[in-house]
N, C-alpha and C positions, 0 to 999 in steps of 0.2 A: 705467167705471173705469177702473184701470190692468190688466190681468192677466197674473197673474204665473206664465208659464209654464214649468213641469218641463220640462227637457229630459237627454239620456243623454249629454253633454258632461262633463260633471264623474267619470262614472261609466266614458270611455273615457281620460280621462286619468290616471285613479287605475290602469287594467290596463295603459298602455302605460308607467308608471314601474316597475311593480312587473314585466315582464315584462323590460324591459330592466337589472333590478335581477340577474334570476333568470338574464339571457342574461352580464351579466359575469362574475356566480361562479361563472359553467359554464365561460366560454371560463379566467377566470384558474385554475382548479381546473386544466384543463386543462393547461394551460399548466407550473404546477409539475411535475403527472405526467411530459409527456412528454418526453425528450430534446432542445432544444435541441441545431441545429445549431449548430456554433463551429468557426470553421480552424483549421488546424493553426497552429501558433508558425511563424514566422518561420527556415529556419534558420539558425545563428550562422556570419555569413562573420567570418574574419578577415581584415582588411582588412591589407595590408602596407605600407605609404609607405615610398616607394624613398628612401635614405638617398644627404641629398646631398651628388657630392662635394663640397669647399670648392674655390672658383674661386681661382685665384694671381694677383697684380697683372697680372703678364703677358701671361695669358689673356685677362685679361679687359677687358685697352692692346685686345688683335689682336683682340676680337671689336666693341670699340665702337671699334674705329679702322672695321674694317669697315662695319657701321652703317651711319658717320656721313661716311663718305667720298663713297659718289654724292650725298646731301645737299648738301653742302659744296662739290662741284663743280660742281652744275649749278644751284643752287638762286637764283642771281642771274639767270641767262639763260631761264626755264622761264614758259610760262605761269601765269596762276593753277590752274588746273586741276590743272595739271603739277607746280607747287607744294606744291599741299594733299595730289598723290599721294603725293609725294616726304618730307615733313613727317611721314605717315600711318605708310609707310614705318622713316623712323627712328627715331618713337616709338615705333611696337610693339616692332621690334630693340632698341629698348635697355628695355623691359619686361617682354620676355624673357630677358633675360641675369640671372644669378645676379652680386649685388656683391660684392663683396672689405669686410669691415670699411673700410679705409684708403682707397675710391674711393665711400663713400657719400655723401656731401655732394657732389662734382661729381658723380655721379650723379641728384640728385636736381633739382642746379639744370640741370642738362644737359634732363632729362624738363620740369621746370615751362615751362623756357623753351620749347621744342619745343609744349608745350601751350599756350603762350599763344598761340606766333605763329601757331598753328592754329585760334584763339575769337577771336580779337581782328575787330572787325569796325570799330573804332577805329586808321587810320596811323597815328599815332603810337604807339599802345600795340606796332602789332607791329616799328615799326620799333624799338623800347627793347625786346623781347626779342631780336630779331635783334642788335642790337649787344648784346647780352648774351651772348650763345651766340656773336660775334666773340671778345668779350674773353675768356671761357672758351676757345675755341682755339687764342690765343694764349698765355696763358697755362700751356695744358696742351703741355707739347711734343710730345706722343705721338699728338697729334689730328692729324687731317690734316687 
């Protein structure tokens, strides 16, 4: 009938398990005794943020006029690629400016409409953004 043969597999499995337990115990004991390499903490660096000098209204007007003048002067006669470059320059120039409190609404409207003009695929929406820029220009006597 069926013969049941004894094998040494259970003995090998038991020895391997005991060996693994001993190996882990020895490793954790040696890890506790040894001095671990700990990197030195980063030196403390005191960063000083330069104090922003508030910009005056006149300085803002001059800077904005300087940034927007090339855009308004040539925008209608430019090709689409040149127009996109002019919009980018004007938008980046406006975003780099410090804005006094009294001009924040105007500045936001200028940036928003330039952004809309740049990112609109719909011709009607682009025209709407451009008309709004022209309206802001007409209402603000110091804009070019």
